[in-house]
C-alpha positions in Angstrom: 3.0 3.2 25.0 0.4 1.8 27.4 0.9 -1.4 29.4 -1.5 -4.2 29.0 -2.9 -5.9 32.1 -3.8 -9.1 30.3 -1.3 -10.4 27.8 -4.0 -12.3 25.9 -6.3 -9.3 25.1 -6.0 -5.7 24.1 -3.5 -6.2 21.3 -4.1 -2.6 20.1 -4.5 -1.6 16.5 -2.2 -1.3 13.5 -2.1 2.4 14.2 0.3 1.6 17.1 2.9 0.4 14.6 2.2 3.0 11.9 2.3 5.8 14.5 5.7 4.6 15.8 7.1 4.8 12.3 5.4 8.1 11.5 6.8 9.6 14.7 10.3 8.7 13.4 9.7 10.4 10.0 8.6 7.4 7.9 5.9 8.5 5.5 2.9 6.2 4.9 2.4 4.5 1.6 0.3 6.7 -0.6 -1.9 3.8 -1.9 -2.0 1.9 1.5 -1.6 4.4 4.3 -3.6 2.2 6.7 -1.1 -0.7 6.4 2.3 0.4 5.1 5.1 2.9 5.8 8.5 3.4 4.1 11.7 4.9 5.3 12.3 8.3 3.6 15.0 6.7 1.3 12.6 4.0 0.3 15.1 1.3 1.2 13.1 -0.2 4.2 9.5 -0.9 4.7 6.8 -2.1 7.1 3.5 -3.6 6.0 0.6 -5.4 7.6 -1.1 -8.0 5.5 -1.2 -11.7 4.6 1.9 -13.6 5.6 4.0 -15.8 3.4 3.7 -19.6 3.6 5.6 -21.1 6.4 4.9 -18.5 8.9 2.8 -20.2 11.6 0.7 -18.7 14.3 -0.9 -20.3 17.4 -4.3 -19.1 16.1 -5.5 -21.5 13.5 -8.0 -19.2 11.8 -7.3 -18.7 8.1 -6.5 -15.3 6.5 -5.0 -13.7 9.6 -2.6 -10.8 8.9 0.7 -10.0 10.4 3.6 -7.6 10.0 6.6 -7.8 7.7 9.6 -5.5 7.7 12.6 -5.4 5.5 15.5 -3.3 4.4 17.8 -3.4 1.3 20.6 -1.1 0.5 19.0 -0.1 -2.8 15.7 -0.8 -4.6 15.8 -4.2 -6.2 18.9 -5.5 -4.4 18.8 -8.5 -1.9 17.5 -7.7 1.5 20.0 -6.8 4.3 17.4 -8.2 6.8 13.8 -9.1 7.0 11.4 -9.7 10.0 8.0 -11.3 10.1 5.5 -11.0 13.0 2.6 -13.4 13.0 -1.0 -12.4 13.9 -0.6 -13.2 17.6 2.3 -10.8 18.2 0.9 -7.8 20.0 0.9 -4.6 18.0 2.6 -2.8 20.9 5.6 -5.2 20.6 5.8 -4.7 16.8 5.5 -0.9 17.4 8.5 -1.0 19.8 10.5 -2.9 17.2 9.4 -0.4 14.5 10.4 2.6 16.6 13.8 1.0 17.2 14.4 0.2 13.5 13.3 3.7 12.5 15.4 5.5 15.1 18.0 7.9 13.6 20.4 7.0 16.4 23.6 5.6 14.8 24.3 1.9 15.2 28.0 0.9 15.7 29.4 -1.3 12.9 32.8 -2.5 12.0 32.1 -2.7 8.3 29.2 -1.7 6.0 27.7 -4.0 3.3 29.2 -3.1 0.0 25.8 -2.2 -1.6 25.1 0.2 1.2 27.8 2.6 0.3 26.4 6.1 0.2 23.2 5.1 2.0 24.6 4.2 5.5 27.1 6.3 7.4 30.2 4.7 8.9 31.7 6.4 12.0 34.3 5.2 14.5 33.4 5.3 18.2 35.0 8.0 20.3 
């Protein structure tokens, strides 16, 4: 990842985010490879496109796109989490978030969501 010298320019391209996900083994969407990637189990996704109502950006231009990410334990179930990044969020920052989310490194948890049984691994530290 390169460092920007001016925080107001050089936001990079969508490819920064998609490459971060691809590097972690997330395949790109077959129909929208330039905007969307899924985790190998299809329970989490990242997409760049129009944002839902209520997401505001400091840039007042209409039709700006941003990133949305989400995960659910199984297809069709409620999301475990969701994140939205407006158009002004640098792609490098979204890429760092994407790389972290897609990391196979275990996350310590005390309990697992009931719907995640069989999809997430529970292990005790030590």
